[in-house]
C-alpha positions as CSV (number, residue, x, y, z in Angstrom):
1,V,75.6,44.9,109.2
2,P,74.8,48.2,110.9
3,T,75.3,51.4,108.8
4,L,76.5,54.6,110.3
5,I,76.3,57.9,108.3
6,F,78.2,61.0,109.3
7,D,77.7,64.3,107.4
8,E,80.8,66.5,107.9
9,I,81.6,65.0,111.3
10,D,84.9,66.9,111.0
11,A,83.4,70.4,110.8
12,G,85.5,72.9,112.8
13,I,88.5,70.6,113.3
14,G,91.8,69.9,111.5
15,G,95.3,68.6,111.8
16,V,96.0,65.9,114.4
17,T,92.4,66.0,115.6
18,A,91.2,65.2,112.0
19,Q,93.6,62.2,111.9
20,T,92.2,61.0,115.2
21,V,88.7,61.2,113.9
22,G,89.7,59.3,110.7
23,R,91.3,56.6,112.8
24,M,88.2,56.4,115.0
25,L,85.9,56.1,111.9
26,R,88.1,53.4,110.6
27,T,87.9,51.5,113.9
28,L,84.1,51.8,113.8
29,S,84.1,50.2,110.3
30,A,85.3,46.9,111.8
31,D,81.8,46.3,113.0
32,A,79.6,48.6,110.8
33,Q,79.5,50.1,107.4
34,V,80.5,53.7,107.8
35,L,79.7,56.5,105.3
36,C,81.3,59.8,106.0
37,V,81.0,63.1,104.1
38,T,84.2,65.0,104.6
39,H,86.2,67.8,103.1
40,L,89.3,66.9,105.1
41,A,92.1,64.9,103.5
42,Q,93.1,63.5,106.9
43,V,89.7,61.9,107.3
44,A,89.4,60.7,103.8
45,A,92.8,59.1,103.8
46,S,91.6,56.8,106.5
47,A,88.8,55.2,104.5
48,H,88.9,51.7,103.0
49,Q,87.1,53.1,99.9
50,Q,86.7,56.7,98.7
51,F,83.9,58.2,96.6
52,R,84.0,61.7,95.1
53,V,80.7,63.5,95.0
54,A,80.4,66.4,92.6
55,K,77.6,68.8,91.8
56,Q,77.4,70.7,88.5
57,A,74.8,73.1,87.1
58,Q,73.6,71.9,83.7
59,G,70.7,73.3,81.7
60,G,69.1,75.0,84.7
61,Q,69.4,71.9,86.8
62,T,71.9,70.6,89.2
63,L,73.5,67.3,88.3
64,S,75.2,65.2,91.1
65,T,77.7,62.5,90.3
66,V,79.2,59.9,92.6
67,D,82.3,58.1,91.5
68,L,84.3,55.3,93.3
69,L,87.9,56.2,93.2
70,D,90.7,53.8,92.3
71,D,94.1,54.0,94.0
72,A,95.5,56.6,91.6
73,Q,92.4,58.7,91.7
74,R,92.5,58.6,95.5
75,V,96.0,60.1,95.5
76,D,94.8,62.8,93.2
77,E,91.8,63.6,95.3
78,I,93.6,63.6,98.6
79,A,96.1,66.0,97.1
80,R,93.3,68.2,95.8
81,M,91.7,68.2,99.2
82,L,95.1,69.3,100.7
83,G,94.5,72.5,98.6
84,T,96.6,72.0,95.5
85,A,95.2,73.2,92.1
86,S,98.0,71.7,90.0
87,R,99.9,68.4,90.0
88,D,102.8,70.0,88.1
89,D,104.1,72.8,90.3
90,K,106.2,72.3,93.5
91,A,103.2,72.6,95.8
92,G,101.3,70.1,93.7
93,K,104.1,67.5,93.7
94,S,104.5,68.0,97.4
95,A,100.7,67.4,97.9
96,L,100.8,64.3,95.9
97,T,103.8,63.0,97.9
98,L,101.9,63.7,101.1
99,A,98.7,62.1,99.8
100,R,100.6,58.9,99.0
101,Q,102.2,58.9,102.5
102,M,98.8,59.5,104.1
103,L,97.2,56.6,102.3
104,R,100.2,54.3,103.0
105,A,100.0,55.2,106.7
106,T,96.4,54.0,107.0
107,A,96.6,51.0,104.5
108,G,97.5,48.5,107.1
109,S,94.9,49.2,109.7
């Protein structure tokens, strides 16, 4: 199986264009393994699986972690990527609702 790796393929785009890129990457994944580094919720929501990569300074070194997200974690991460800092305020609740809608919209494709 071919592997395609895209590092921030979505730089400089957003909105509907980002959704289109997400759909195109999902289409590519029918014939290849696609790995994509993104900061856009629209692209991440199109993925079959989602990983969160985090870096943290610790004892003078940088520690990187990679976590495979389950369904609930994906909702939280997509909401965070939409720009919410809290799950509890009105904006946070709206972001969580939108994240669920985005994931449902791409689940069948």
